[in-house]
C-alpha angles and dihedrals in degrees: 000000000000126000121194119209128187104219121194127201100040108131105157145021090270090058091050090050091051091053091046092051094046094051095037090057091065119099114257094021107127098177146351126212118193124196100196095189095057099028089234116146121190115201117199112207130185091203136025111283123186111251088228090064091054093046091048091053092051092045091049088054089058102260136109129236118215120206114248 
């Protein structure tokens, strides 16, 4: 299962790494791909995860998620 998030506030590679670490620390997340230019983050999950859990992890890392 893949979930796509539109993350705002990422401006550098360090920001992208922070988002990757925050999401990658969640159970059942098998990978995270960040497209810094577009702000699009694809989360690869091996089980259903509530979108709220993903959004909370990104928010806790200091970034905002925009609804798409």
